[in-house]
Residue frames as qw, qx, qy, qz and C-alpha x, y, z in Angstrom:
[[0.691, 0.483, 0.022, 0.537, -26.03, -55.40, 66.41],
 [0.488, -0.606, -0.147, 0.610, -23.43, -53.27, 68.11],
 [0.173, 0.935, -0.008, -0.311, -22.51, -49.77, 67.13],
 [0.274, -0.583, 0.634, 0.427, -19.06, -50.85, 66.03],
 [0.452, 0.157, 0.833, 0.278, -20.43, -53.53, 63.69],
 [0.351, 0.809, 0.453, -0.133, -22.99, -51.05, 62.26],
 [0.023, 0.883, -0.247, -0.397, -20.33, -48.50, 61.46],
 [0.367, -0.334, 0.769, 0.402, -18.21, -51.13, 59.75],
 [0.430, 0.433, 0.769, 0.190, -21.11, -52.07, 57.46],
 [0.204, 0.906, 0.300, -0.217, -22.19, -48.44, 56.84],
 [0.272, -0.680, 0.361, 0.578, -18.69, -47.25, 55.79],
 [0.337, -0.009, 0.753, 0.564, -18.46, -49.06, 52.42],
 [0.235, 0.705, 0.663, 0.092, -22.00, -47.96, 51.55],
 [0.047, -0.919, -0.086, 0.382, -21.18, -44.28, 52.13],
 [0.302, -0.487, 0.549, 0.608, -17.99, -44.57, 50.09],
 [0.341, 0.298, 0.798, 0.398, -19.96, -46.16, 47.25],
 [0.132, 0.862, 0.480, -0.092, -22.55, -43.35, 47.40],
 [0.162, -0.828, 0.170, 0.509, -19.84, -40.65, 47.36],
 [0.345, -0.224, 0.709, 0.573, -18.10, -42.33, 44.44],
 [0.287, 0.530, 0.754, 0.263, -21.35, -42.64, 42.48],
 [0.025, 0.920, 0.263, -0.288, -22.11, -38.96, 43.18],
 [0.235, -0.649, 0.411, 0.595, -18.70, -37.95, 41.86],
 [0.335, 0.086, 0.801, 0.488, -19.20, -40.06, 38.74],
 [0.194, 0.751, 0.631, 0.026, -22.63, -38.57, 38.23],
 [0.078, -0.893, -0.022, 0.443, -21.28, -35.04, 38.67],
 [0.302, -0.411, 0.600, 0.616, -18.47, -35.74, 36.21],
 [0.310, 0.363, 0.803, 0.357, -20.92, -37.11, 33.65],
 [0.095, 0.882, 0.438, -0.147, -23.19, -34.09, 34.07],
 [0.194, -0.778, 0.222, 0.555, -20.21, -31.74, 33.72],
 [0.327, -0.149, 0.730, 0.581, -18.98, -33.48, 30.57],
 [0.240, 0.586, 0.742, 0.220, -22.45, -33.46, 29.06],
 [0.019, -0.910, -0.247, 0.333, -22.88, -29.80, 29.97],
 [0.229, -0.614, 0.426, 0.624, -19.57, -28.87, 28.37],
 [0.324, 0.124, 0.808, 0.476, -20.46, -30.92, 25.31],
 [0.176, 0.775, 0.607, 0.010, -23.80, -29.14, 25.00],
 [0.097, -0.880, 0.023, 0.465, -22.15, -25.72, 25.41],
 [0.308, -0.374, 0.629, 0.607, -19.50, -26.66, 22.84],
 [0.311, 0.397, 0.797, 0.331, -22.18, -27.85, 20.42],
 [0.093, 0.894, 0.399, -0.183, -24.15, -24.63, 20.90],
 [0.181, -0.773, 0.268, 0.545, -21.03, -22.51, 20.38],
 [0.358, -0.110, 0.752, 0.543, -20.08, -24.53, 17.32],
 [0.243, 0.578, 0.738, 0.248, -23.51, -24.27, 15.75],
 [0.018, -0.919, -0.295, 0.260, -24.14, -20.67, 16.80],
 [0.120, -0.827, 0.322, 0.444, -20.71, -19.36, 15.73],
 [0.671, 0.141, 0.615, 0.389, -20.37, -21.53, 12.63],
 [0.016, -0.464, 0.251, 0.849, -19.27, -19.10, 9.91],
 [0.543, 0.558, 0.627, -0.018, -21.98, -18.70, 7.32],
 [0.423, 0.835, 0.185, 0.301, -20.72, -15.49, 5.74],
 [0.535, -0.399, -0.004, 0.744, -17.66, -13.22, 5.69],
 [0.268, 0.928, 0.251, 0.060, -18.22, -9.60, 4.67],
 [0.636, -0.111, 0.112, 0.756, -15.17, -7.78, 3.26],
 [0.145, 0.964, 0.220, 0.027, -14.86, -4.00, 2.97],
 [0.272, -0.864, 0.269, 0.328, -12.11, -1.51, 2.11],
 [0.612, -0.141, 0.616, 0.475, -10.52, -3.53, -0.68],
 [0.412, 0.741, -0.118, -0.517, -9.93, -2.05, -4.10],
 [0.489, 0.569, -0.617, -0.239, -7.24, -3.98, -5.95],
 [0.090, -0.202, 0.956, -0.194, -7.08, -7.00, -3.63],
 [0.528, -0.189, -0.628, -0.539, -9.79, -9.50, -4.50],
 [0.676, -0.411, 0.222, -0.570, -12.35, -10.60, -1.94],
 [0.971, 0.026, -0.234, -0.048, -11.40, -14.23, -2.60],
 [0.537, 0.413, -0.510, 0.531, -7.78, -13.58, -1.59],
 [0.241, -0.459, 0.430, -0.739, -8.92, -12.08, 1.69],
 [0.872, -0.211, 0.017, -0.441, -11.37, -14.93, 2.37],
 [0.898, 0.169, -0.371, 0.166, -8.66, -17.53, 1.77],
 [0.286, 0.456, -0.518, 0.664, -6.32, -15.64, 4.12],
 [0.501, -0.402, 0.311, -0.700, -8.92, -15.40, 6.92],
 [0.929, -0.104, 0.191, -0.300, -9.90, -19.06, 6.61],
 [0.327, 0.659, -0.676, -0.045, -6.39, -20.40, 6.24],
 [0.039, 0.223, -0.951, 0.209, -6.79, -23.41, 8.55],
 [0.347, -0.287, -0.859, -0.243, -9.39, -26.05, 9.37],
 [0.221, -0.473, -0.674, 0.523, -10.54, -24.34, 12.58],
 [0.002, 0.178, -0.048, -0.983, -11.45, -21.10, 10.80],
 [0.250, -0.421, -0.721, -0.490, -15.01, -22.28, 10.27],
 [0.402, -0.665, -0.569, 0.269, -15.72, -20.89, 13.75],
 [0.106, 0.865, 0.105, 0.480, -16.26, -17.15, 14.11],
 [0.568, -0.816, 0.111, -0.014, -14.96, -17.03, 17.70],
 [0.834, -0.163, 0.249, 0.464, -11.77, -18.78, 16.65],
 [0.487, 0.573, 0.217, 0.622, -11.21, -16.27, 13.82],
 [0.194, -0.919, -0.058, -0.338, -11.95, -13.33, 16.14],
 [0.719, -0.660, 0.167, 0.143, -9.58, -14.60, 18.82],
 [0.814, 0.115, 0.231, 0.521, -6.85, -15.40, 16.31],
 [0.347, 0.651, 0.126, 0.663, -6.73, -11.85, 14.97],
 [0.409, -0.881, -0.028, -0.237, -7.25, -10.27, 18.40],
 [0.776, -0.527, 0.230, 0.260, -4.07, -12.04, 19.57],
 [0.141, 0.817, -0.439, -0.347, -2.18, -11.02, 16.43],
 [0.527, -0.207, 0.808, 0.162, -1.88, -14.61, 15.22],
 [0.675, 0.582, 0.427, -0.150, -3.96, -14.21, 12.06],
 [0.575, 0.101, 0.456, 0.672, -2.47, -14.03, 8.59],
 [0.193, 0.850, 0.136, -0.471, -2.37, -10.63, 6.85],
 [0.742, 0.536, 0.229, 0.331, -1.58, -10.18, 3.16],
 [0.553, -0.231, 0.045, 0.800, 1.67, -8.21, 2.57],
 [0.141, 0.399, 0.372, 0.826, -0.24, -5.71, 0.40],
 [0.377, -0.775, -0.439, -0.255, -2.41, -4.63, 3.35],
 [0.100, 0.507, -0.402, 0.756, -1.55, -1.89, 5.82],
 [0.348, -0.143, 0.597, -0.709, -4.33, -2.93, 8.18],
 [0.493, -0.162, -0.768, -0.375, -6.82, -5.73, 8.67],
 [0.328, -0.169, 0.552, -0.748, -9.57, -5.62, 11.32],
 [0.383, -0.191, -0.871, -0.243, -11.86, -8.54, 12.15],
 [0.332, -0.048, 0.492, -0.803, -15.15, -8.25, 14.04],
 [0.086, 0.307, 0.947, 0.041, -18.51, -10.04, 14.33],
 [0.314, -0.177, -0.254, -0.897, -21.66, -8.64, 12.78],
 [0.843, -0.281, 0.005, -0.458, -23.64, -11.56, 14.19],
 [0.672, -0.438, 0.597, -0.016, -22.38, -14.79, 15.79],
 [0.785, 0.184, 0.555, 0.207, -22.32, -16.37, 12.32],
 [0.509, 0.806, 0.133, 0.272, -21.26, -13.38, 10.17],
 [0.631, -0.404, 0.051, 0.660, -17.63, -12.17, 10.27],
 [0.285, 0.956, 0.066, 0.000, -16.75, -8.62, 9.16],
 [0.726, -0.165, 0.173, 0.644, -13.28, -7.99, 7.72],
 [0.182, 0.978, 0.062, -0.077, -12.20, -4.39, 7.13],
 [0.787, -0.043, 0.174, 0.590, -8.92, -3.84, 5.28],
 [0.082, 0.941, -0.113, -0.308, -6.71, -0.93, 4.35],
 [0.874, 0.340, 0.127, 0.324, -4.57, -1.52, 1.27],
 [0.475, -0.459, 0.198, 0.725, -1.08, -0.14, 0.76],
 [0.405, 0.817, 0.058, -0.407, -1.35, 2.74, -1.73],
 [0.780, 0.269, 0.351, 0.443, 0.05, 2.04, -5.20],
 [0.120, -0.817, 0.107, 0.554, 2.54, 4.71, -6.28],
 [0.271, 0.632, -0.535, -0.491, 3.69, 3.36, -9.64],
 [0.914, 0.121, 0.376, -0.090, 3.95, 0.42, -11.99],
 [0.032, -0.529, 0.706, 0.470, 6.34, -1.22, -14.41],
 [0.853, 0.297, -0.129, -0.409, 5.55, -3.50, -17.32],
 [0.375, -0.404, 0.834, 0.032, 6.77, -7.06, -17.00],
 [0.144, 0.115, 0.912, 0.367, 6.01, -8.78, -20.31],
 [0.253, -0.459, -0.594, -0.610, 2.24, -8.85, -20.67],
 [0.505, -0.628, -0.562, 0.183, 1.78, -8.13, -16.97],
 [0.008, -0.766, 0.125, -0.630, 1.65, -4.83, -15.11],
 [0.635, -0.256, -0.568, 0.457, 3.46, -4.94, -11.76],
 [0.194, -0.832, -0.087, -0.512, 2.21, -2.33, -9.30],
 [0.613, -0.051, -0.536, 0.578, 4.27, -1.33, -6.27],
 [0.364, -0.875, -0.313, 0.062, 3.94, 0.72, -3.08],
 [0.024, 0.968, -0.204, 0.145, 6.13, 3.54, -1.73],
 [0.563, -0.604, 0.557, 0.083, 8.69, 1.04, -0.43],
 [0.304, 0.498, -0.717, -0.381, 9.02, -0.71, -3.78],
 [0.390, 0.007, 0.900, -0.192, 7.00, -3.76, -2.70],
 [0.292, -0.042, -0.688, -0.663, 5.08, -5.37, -5.57],
 [0.377, 0.094, 0.632, -0.670, 1.51, -5.42, -4.22],
 [0.713, 0.453, 0.379, -0.377, -0.34, -6.39, -7.39],
 [0.151, -0.228, 0.755, 0.596, 0.32, -8.15, -10.68],
 [0.536, 0.536, 0.526, -0.386, -2.40, -7.81, -13.27],
 [0.444, 0.248, 0.608, 0.610, -2.90, -7.96, -17.04],
 [0.059, 0.862, 0.458, 0.209, -5.12, -4.88, -16.67],
 [0.343, 0.271, -0.126, 0.890, -3.91, -1.30, -16.63],
 [0.246, -0.732, -0.538, 0.338, -5.11, 0.85, -13.74],
 [0.252, 0.757, 0.179, 0.575, -5.68, 4.45, -14.79],
 [0.282, -0.910, 0.034, -0.301, -4.13, 7.33, -12.86],
 [0.780, -0.527, 0.234, 0.242, -0.95, 5.53, -11.74],
 [0.207, 0.846, -0.419, -0.255, 2.40, 6.71, -13.15],
 [0.960, 0.244, -0.053, 0.127, 4.44, 4.40, -15.36],
 [0.434, -0.758, 0.415, 0.255, 8.07, 4.00, -14.29],
 [0.874, 0.442, 0.096, 0.180, 10.54, 3.65, -17.14],
 [0.344, 0.843, -0.326, 0.257, 14.15, 4.13, -18.07],
 [0.246, -0.609, 0.700, -0.281, 15.65, 1.98, -15.32],
 [0.606, 0.141, -0.767, -0.159, 16.44, -1.73, -15.47],
 [0.691, -0.420, 0.320, -0.494, 14.86, -4.07, -12.96],
 [0.048, -0.275, 0.959, -0.040, 15.82, -7.50, -11.71],
 [0.233, -0.273, -0.913, -0.195, 13.37, -10.36, -11.30],
 [0.376, -0.221, 0.106, -0.894, 9.90, -9.09, -10.43],
 [0.344, -0.239, -0.908, 0.019, 7.75, -11.17, -8.07],
 [0.453, -0.658, -0.298, -0.523, 4.51, -10.51, -6.23],
 [0.675, -0.731, -0.058, -0.083, 4.98, -9.46, -2.57],
 [0.768, -0.202, 0.035, 0.607, 8.70, -8.97, -3.05],
 [0.073, -0.855, 0.040, 0.512, 10.62, -5.70, -3.27],
 [0.681, 0.722, 0.007, 0.124, 11.78, -4.45, -6.63],
 [0.628, -0.529, 0.278, 0.498, 15.50, -4.41, -7.15],
 [0.546, 0.836, -0.019, 0.054, 17.54, -2.37, -9.60],
 [0.795, 0.111, -0.094, 0.589, 21.21, -2.37, -10.49],
 [0.180, 0.433, -0.103, 0.877, 21.19, 1.40, -10.11],
 [0.387, -0.527, -0.706, 0.272, 19.99, 1.43, -6.51],
 [0.178, -0.324, -0.206, 0.906, 20.64, 5.14, -5.94],
 [0.227, -0.020, -0.384, -0.895, 18.50, 6.28, -8.86],
 [0.424, -0.367, -0.786, -0.261, 15.81, 3.74, -8.00],
 [0.319, -0.470, -0.602, 0.561, 15.62, 5.09, -4.44],
 [0.019, 0.239, -0.020, -0.971, 15.19, 8.58, -5.89],
 [0.338, -0.181, -0.646, -0.660, 12.37, 7.29, -8.08],
 [0.419, -0.466, -0.769, 0.125, 10.69, 5.82, -5.00],
 [0.195, -0.397, -0.338, 0.831, 11.14, 9.15, -3.22],
 [0.166, 0.031, -0.350, -0.921, 9.55, 10.88, -6.20],
 [0.404, -0.335, -0.776, -0.350, 6.61, 8.47, -6.06],
 [0.354, -0.481, -0.659, 0.457, 6.11, 9.14, -2.36],
 [0.102, -0.333, -0.130, 0.928, 6.23, 12.90, -2.74],
 [0.233, -0.081, -0.488, -0.837, 3.89, 13.17, -5.72],
 [0.407, -0.456, -0.786, -0.094, 1.35, 11.12, -3.75],
 [0.306, -0.464, -0.480, 0.679, 1.71, 13.49, -0.81],
 [0.044, 0.365, -0.052, -0.929, 1.16, 16.56, -3.02],
 [0.567, 0.498, 0.588, -0.293, -1.64, 14.85, -4.98],
 [0.222, 0.576, -0.485, -0.619, 0.06, 15.20, -8.35],
 [0.836, 0.256, 0.452, -0.175, -1.02, 12.93, -11.19],
 [0.059, 0.616, -0.609, -0.496, 1.89, 12.38, -13.58],
 [0.876, 0.326, -0.165, -0.315, 1.56, 10.10, -16.59],
 [0.903, 0.181, -0.271, 0.279, 5.11, 8.78, -16.27],
 [0.424, -0.830, 0.335, 0.136, 8.22, 8.94, -14.14],
 [0.853, 0.482, -0.082, 0.181, 11.20, 8.54, -16.44],
 [0.589, -0.615, 0.296, 0.432, 14.91, 8.17, -15.78],
 [0.641, 0.754, 0.021, 0.142, 16.71, 9.98, -18.62],
 [0.611, 0.450, -0.373, 0.534, 20.47, 9.47, -18.27],
 [0.473, -0.227, -0.604, 0.600, 20.24, 9.49, -14.46],
 [0.147, -0.046, 0.122, -0.981, 18.00, 12.57, -14.50],
 [0.101, 0.422, 0.877, -0.204, 14.53, 11.97, -13.09],
 [0.178, -0.034, -0.280, -0.943, 11.70, 13.51, -15.10],
 [0.344, 0.417, 0.733, -0.414, 7.97, 13.70, -14.59],
 [0.044, -0.152, -0.602, -0.783, 5.59, 13.89, -17.53],
 [0.185, 0.511, 0.653, -0.528, 2.32, 15.62, -16.77],
 [0.491, 0.786, 0.285, -0.246, 0.26, 16.25, -19.87],
 [0.659, 0.680, 0.009, 0.320, 2.42, 18.27, -22.28],
 [0.138, -0.889, 0.367, -0.236, 4.93, 19.28, -19.60],
 [0.844, 0.065, -0.416, 0.331, 8.20, 17.53, -18.86],
 [0.395, -0.876, 0.172, -0.216, 9.54, 18.33, -15.39],
 [0.707, 0.338, -0.496, 0.375, 13.24, 17.72, -14.87],
 [0.649, -0.750, -0.031, -0.126, 13.97, 17.08, -11.19],
 [0.103, 0.757, -0.624, 0.162, 17.64, 16.23, -11.53],
 [0.564, 0.167, -0.799, 0.126, 19.46, 13.36, -9.85],
 [0.179, -0.149, -0.754, 0.614, 18.26, 14.22, -6.36],
 [0.305, -0.573, -0.521, -0.555, 14.58, 14.65, -5.59],
 [0.136, -0.084, -0.614, 0.773, 13.29, 16.58, -2.59],
 [0.020, 0.669, 0.718, -0.191, 9.93, 17.55, -1.14],
 [0.023, -0.683, -0.062, 0.728, 10.70, 21.23, -1.72],
 [0.002, -0.188, 0.659, 0.728, 11.08, 20.59, -5.46],
 [0.043, -0.386, -0.894, -0.223, 7.84, 18.63, -5.71],
 [0.038, -0.663, -0.543, 0.514, 5.99, 21.33, -3.74],
 [0.014, 0.476, -0.201, -0.856, 6.73, 23.88, -6.49],
 [0.161, 0.100, 0.832, 0.522, 5.17, 21.88, -9.32],
 [0.087, 0.646, 0.758, 0.007, 1.44, 22.46, -8.88],
 [0.009, -0.828, -0.184, 0.529, 1.58, 26.27, -8.42],
 [0.122, -0.460, 0.526, 0.704, 3.91, 26.57, -11.42],
 [0.178, 0.245, 0.875, 0.377, 1.73, 24.36, -13.62],
 [0.107, 0.775, 0.573, -0.244, -1.23, 26.62, -12.84],
 [0.020, -0.770, 0.149, 0.620, 0.78, 29.58, -14.16],
 [0.190, -0.237, 0.759, 0.577, 1.99, 27.71, -17.24],
 [0.634, 0.371, 0.161, -0.659, -1.54, 26.74, -18.25],
 [0.891, 0.352, 0.259, -0.119, -1.88, 24.99, -21.60],
 [0.260, 0.810, -0.504, -0.150, 1.68, 25.63, -22.77],
 [0.993, 0.058, -0.033, 0.099, 4.00, 22.82, -23.80],
 [0.344, 0.761, -0.451, 0.315, 7.60, 22.48, -22.82],
 [0.743, -0.045, -0.543, 0.387, 10.17, 21.62, -20.17],
 [0.412, -0.861, 0.059, -0.292, 10.16, 22.82, -16.58],
 [0.613, 0.338, -0.547, 0.459, 13.63, 22.82, -15.02],
 [0.603, -0.743, 0.060, -0.284, 13.78, 22.17, -11.29],
 [0.851, 0.147, -0.365, 0.347, 17.21, 20.53, -11.24],
 [0.398, 0.279, -0.372, 0.791, 18.84, 23.39, -9.34],
 [0.423, -0.642, -0.111, -0.630, 15.92, 24.33, -7.12],
 [0.543, -0.189, -0.689, 0.442, 16.45, 24.19, -3.35],
 [0.329, -0.839, -0.403, 0.161, 15.48, 26.14, -0.26],
 [0.418, -0.581, 0.128, 0.686, 18.68, 28.15, -0.67],
 [0.066, -0.259, 0.535, 0.801, 18.85, 28.47, -4.43],
 [0.522, 0.508, 0.559, -0.396, 15.41, 29.05, -5.89],
 [0.040, 0.406, -0.602, -0.686, 16.33, 28.39, -9.49],
 [0.563, 0.410, 0.703, -0.144, 13.45, 27.57, -11.85],
 [0.132, 0.383, -0.454, -0.794, 13.15, 27.85, -15.61],
 [0.670, 0.405, 0.594, -0.184, 10.40, 26.93, -18.04],
 [0.059, -0.328, 0.612, 0.718, 11.30, 26.49, -21.70],
 [0.682, 0.447, 0.328, -0.478, 8.29, 26.58, -23.96],
 [0.158, 0.435, -0.765, -0.448, 8.86, 24.13, -26.83],
 [0.893, 0.064, -0.182, -0.406, 7.16, 21.20, -28.52],
 [0.595, -0.447, 0.667, -0.036, 8.37, 18.01, -26.92],
 [0.303, 0.393, -0.778, -0.386, 10.03, 15.63, -29.35],
 [0.858, -0.068, -0.291, -0.419, 8.11, 12.44, -30.05],
 [0.719, 0.106, -0.629, 0.276, 10.92, 10.29, -28.65],
 [0.042, 0.254, -0.540, 0.801, 11.02, 12.47, -25.55],
 [0.649, -0.192, 0.062, -0.733, 7.30, 11.98, -25.05],
 [0.909, -0.012, -0.393, -0.139, 7.94, 8.24, -25.17],
 [0.706, -0.681, 0.192, 0.002, 10.54, 8.63, -22.46],
 [0.878, -0.003, 0.203, 0.434, 13.63, 7.97, -24.61],
 [0.433, 0.761, 0.067, 0.479, 14.54, 11.39, -25.96],
 [0.527, -0.171, -0.281, 0.783, 17.04, 13.84, -24.57],
 [0.035, -0.916, -0.368, 0.153, 15.70, 17.15, -23.22],
 [0.448, 0.610, -0.013, 0.653, 17.16, 20.37, -24.55],
 [0.392, -0.187, -0.424, 0.795, 18.76, 22.82, -22.23],
 [0.042, -0.858, -0.495, 0.129, 16.61, 25.58, -20.78],
 [0.350, 0.473, 0.045, 0.807, 17.15, 29.27, -21.48],
 [0.304, -0.518, -0.505, 0.619, 17.27, 31.70, -18.59],
 [0.127, 0.927, 0.321, -0.148, 15.98, 35.24, -18.53],
 [0.172, -0.806, 0.325, 0.464, 19.47, 36.60, -19.14],
 [0.740, 0.615, -0.178, -0.207, 19.80, 34.43, -22.32],
 [0.139, -0.671, 0.728, 0.023, 22.82, 32.52, -21.07],
 [0.685, 0.174, -0.661, -0.253, 21.35, 29.12, -21.84],
 [0.262, 0.030, -0.858, 0.441, 21.55, 28.09, -18.16],
 [0.416, -0.632, -0.593, -0.276, 18.40, 27.55, -16.08],
 [0.365, -0.121, -0.430, 0.817, 18.97, 30.52, -13.78],
 [0.254, -0.629, -0.294, -0.674, 15.79, 32.22, -12.63],
 [0.277, -0.034, -0.683, 0.675, 16.16, 33.42, -9.05],
 [0.429, -0.564, -0.317, -0.630, 13.05, 33.93, -6.96],
 [0.125, -0.331, 0.648, -0.675, 12.06, 34.13, -3.33],
 [0.486, 0.113, 0.722, -0.480, 8.94, 31.94, -3.45],
 [0.395, 0.283, 0.845, 0.225, 6.55, 30.00, -5.59],
 [0.320, 0.829, 0.413, -0.199, 4.18, 32.84, -6.63],
 [0.038, 0.849, -0.310, -0.427, 7.09, 35.04, -7.77],
 [0.363, -0.249, 0.822, 0.362, 8.72, 32.04, -9.45],
 [0.458, 0.503, 0.730, 0.060, 5.55, 31.38, -11.41],
 [0.246, 0.918, 0.110, -0.291, 5.38, 35.01, -12.59],
 [0.144, -0.677, 0.583, 0.427, 9.00, 34.84, -13.71],
 [0.448, 0.042, 0.857, 0.251, 8.25, 31.66, -15.58],
 [0.432, 0.742, 0.500, -0.112, 5.38, 33.29, -17.42],
 [0.135, 0.909, -0.210, -0.333, 7.72, 36.05, -18.55],
 [0.320, -0.470, 0.751, 0.336, 10.46, 33.59, -19.51],
 [0.511, 0.240, 0.813, 0.141, 8.17, 31.47, -21.65],
 [0.411, 0.815, 0.223, -0.342, 6.93, 34.39, -23.76]]
């Protein structure tokens, strides 16, 4: 047999061997990938989701949000989804972090939007955040959150912003809610009385006027400490950084006023003019003047 004839016969055999090797390699690769995929699926199959940081949002709501689609049975998929910012986050949450405790246990840490007030909507309490977003609807009353009254609202829906016909006053009420949270005040109610915003803290009614500011809210706690157990109306309508006008009128609050529907009486200044005109240079001096005025 000549060399030429040998090479002609050997060529097809080599091509067949190379082709069979490639097929074998492809089969091994596919099987390897399938085994890896099976291991990943079984190892990272979600068996438990641990939720922390929630107070008013239920754990079930968070679980349903995390596992919103059919692929969310895999912990790696959930982790990647939230790492890329593609995961769903409830509107009532400021923050939502997802991590793995083990390959089969997912940890979800949330930070809820603080509730600053609530309104009553039939038999339901609608709680909202500092932007007026309804973050919770519940038949249960949460203690320590001020009740907003005296202003009409439109249709109230969960995860939608509250709307009022009197938008200017409503924005001032929201500003009041934000500021009292900042200064850690705990009013029972925030009431709009003929476009005048009032806080009710215990037996004290605090008239803030039509425009609320941080400088007004900052005066409240020091003054309340001076007033002590007295009952009456604290006038901060005219207080500003320029005009430090504060008056406290000691009086029993009318029953209708305590319910948020009564009209407050005018304050009496130190000069007896009937106008709330007590000039001071700062909160400590203002408080002393108030103690003298209320006697």
